[in-house]
C-alpha positions in Angstrom: -10.9 13.8 22.9 -9.4 17.0 24.1 -11.0 20.4 23.5 -8.6 21.4 20.7 -9.3 18.1 18.7 -13.0 18.5 19.3 -12.9 22.1 18.0 -11.0 21.0 14.8 -13.4 18.1 14.3 -16.4 20.3 14.8 -15.0 22.9 12.4 -14.3 20.3 9.7 -17.7 18.6 10.1 -19.6 21.9 10.1 -17.9 23.1 6.9 -17.8 19.9 5.0 -20.8 18.1 3.4 -21.4 14.7 5.1 -21.3 13.1 1.7 -17.6 14.1 1.5 -16.6 13.3 5.0 -17.9 10.6 7.3 -16.8 10.1 10.9 -16.1 6.5 11.5 -14.7 6.0 7.9 -12.0 8.5 7.0 -9.3 10.3 9.0 -8.9 14.0 8.9 -5.4 15.4 8.5 -5.2 18.6 10.7 -1.5 19.5 10.2 1.7 18.3 8.5 5.0 19.6 9.9 8.5 18.2 9.5 8.0 14.5 10.3 4.7 14.9 12.1 1.3 14.2 10.6 -1.5 15.2 12.9 -4.8 13.4 12.3 -8.2 12.8 13.8 -8.9 9.1 13.5 -12.0 7.6 12.0 -13.4 7.3 15.5 -12.7 10.9 16.5 -9.4 10.6 18.4 -6.5 13.1 17.9 -3.2 11.4 17.0 0.2 12.6 15.9 2.0 10.1 13.5 5.7 10.4 13.4 7.1 9.6 9.9 10.6 8.3 9.4 11.5 11.4 7.5 10.3 15.0 6.8 7.0 15.0 4.9 4.6 17.4 3.2 0.9 17.2 2.8 1.4 15.9 -0.8 3.2 12.8 0.7 0.1 11.7 2.6 -2.5 9.5 1.0 -5.5 7.5 2.2 -6.6 4.0 1.3 -8.2 1.0 3.1 -5.0 -1.0 2.4 -5.9 -3.9 4.7 -9.5 -4.1 3.5 -11.0 -3.9 7.0 -13.4 -1.0 6.3 -11.3 1.7 7.9 -9.2 4.1 5.9 -5.4 3.7 6.4 -2.7 6.3 5.9 0.2 5.9 3.4 3.1 8.4 3.8 5.4 8.4 0.7 8.9 7.2 1.9 11.1 7.0 -1.2 10.9 6.2 -4.9 13.3 4.7 -7.3 13.0 4.5 -11.1 10.3 1.9 -10.8 9.5 1.1 -7.1 7.8 3.4 -4.7 7.6 2.7 -1.0 5.3 4.1 1.7 5.2 4.1 5.5 1.8 2.4 5.9 -0.2 3.1 9.1 -3.1 0.7 9.6 -6.0 1.9 11.7 -6.7 -0.3 14.8 -10.3 0.2 15.7 -9.8 -1.5 19.2 -7.1 1.1 20.2 -8.5 3.9 18.0 -4.9 4.6 16.7 -2.9 4.3 13.6 0.0 1.8 13.9 3.0 1.6 11.5 3.0 -1.8 9.7 6.5 -2.8 8.7 5.1 -5.7 6.6 2.9 -3.5 4.5 5.6 -0.8 4.3 8.0 -3.3 2.7 5.8 -3.8 -0.3 6.6 -1.6 -3.3 3.6 0.3 -4.7 1.3 -1.2 -2.1 -2.4 -0.9 -2.9 -5.6 -2.8 -2.3 -7.9 -4.4 -4.7 -11.4 -4.3 -3.2 -12.8 -6.5 -6.0 -10.5 -9.4 -5.2 -10.0 -8.4 -1.6 -6.3 -8.6 -2.0 -3.3 -6.4 -1.2 -1.1 -5.8 -4.2 2.6 -5.1 -4.5 2.4 -3.5 -8.0 6.0 -2.8 -8.9 8.6 -5.2 -7.7 11.8 -4.7 -9.8 15.2 -6.4 -9.9 16.4 -5.4 -13.4 15.3 -4.1 -16.7 14.0 -7.5 -17.5 12.9 -8.8 -14.1 9.7 -7.1 -12.9 6.7 -8.6 -11.1 3.5 -8.1 -9.2 2.6 -9.9 -6.0 -0.9 -10.5 -4.5 -1.6 -11.2 -0.9 -4.5 -12.1 1.3 -4.8 -10.4 4.7 -5.8 -12.3 7.9 -7.6 -10.8 10.9 -4.2 -10.0 12.5 -3.2 -7.9 9.5 -0.6 -10.5 8.4 0.0 -10.9 4.7 -0.1 -14.2 2.9 1.4 -14.5 -0.6 -1.2 -15.8 -3.0 0.4 -15.2 -6.4 3.3 -13.6 -8.3 3.2 -12.6 -11.9 6.0 -11.1 -13.9 8.8 -11.3 -16.4 12.4 -12.5 -16.4 15.3 -13.1 -18.8 17.5 -16.1 -19.2 21.0 -14.6 -18.6 22.7 -17.1 -20.9 20.5 -16.5 -24.0 18.8 -13.1 -23.2 15.4 -14.7 -24.0 12.5 -13.1 -22.1 9.7 -15.0 -20.3 6.5 -14.2 -18.5 5.4 -16.4 -15.6 2.6 -16.8 -13.0 3.3 -18.6 -9.7 0.5 -19.5 -7.2 1.2 -20.0 -3.4 -0.5 -21.7 -0.5 0.7 -21.6 3.1 3.9 -19.9 1.9 4.8 -22.5 -0.6 4.6 -22.4 -4.4 2.0 -24.8 -5.5 2.0 -24.1 -9.3 4.0 -22.3 -11.8 3.6 -21.5 -15.5 5.9 -19.7 -17.9 6.0 -18.8 -21.6 8.5 -17.1 -23.8 7.9 -13.5 -24.7 10.5 -13.4 -27.5 13.8 -14.9 -28.3 16.8 -12.7 -28.5 17.8 -13.9 -32.0 14.2 -13.5 -33.2 13.7 -10.6 -35.6 10.9 -8.5 -34.0 10.9 -5.8 -36.7 9.4 -7.7 -39.7 
């Protein structure tokens, strides 16, 4: 660690209660300028992350996305009417660096569910009627494995809406259930 990084880390640690900040767990953002996010990693190393676009401090958020015990960095990339995408930088404890994960970055509204130990794509969207959530497991190499997909769709010939749940194993769908939400010609206003 260079003297500048150490001075910043020392200043942050000496002015922040340890209950709020814990070295080895959370990164410290030291500066955000144009496309550069300067951080001190959970293990105390200074690193500049280059985003794919100009960012502000409000675009940077933290979450243990891959559920490995280290806080990762999400940089807001773009948002549509429903979907929101992030550049996701996973912390690699062996190299003490954040590394961009294209796989995690391609999941809309990516978040982790600590209770189920799954990564969630919470806002997939294809049309006003077709929306879904995907759940993934993460292996030790940070590769995602689709576990389930739950959502809604419409039959284009009738306009009838359905909900469904699909389960996957080894990349293949192993079960699927669906049920009607309502029929287009059904009077929902009685």
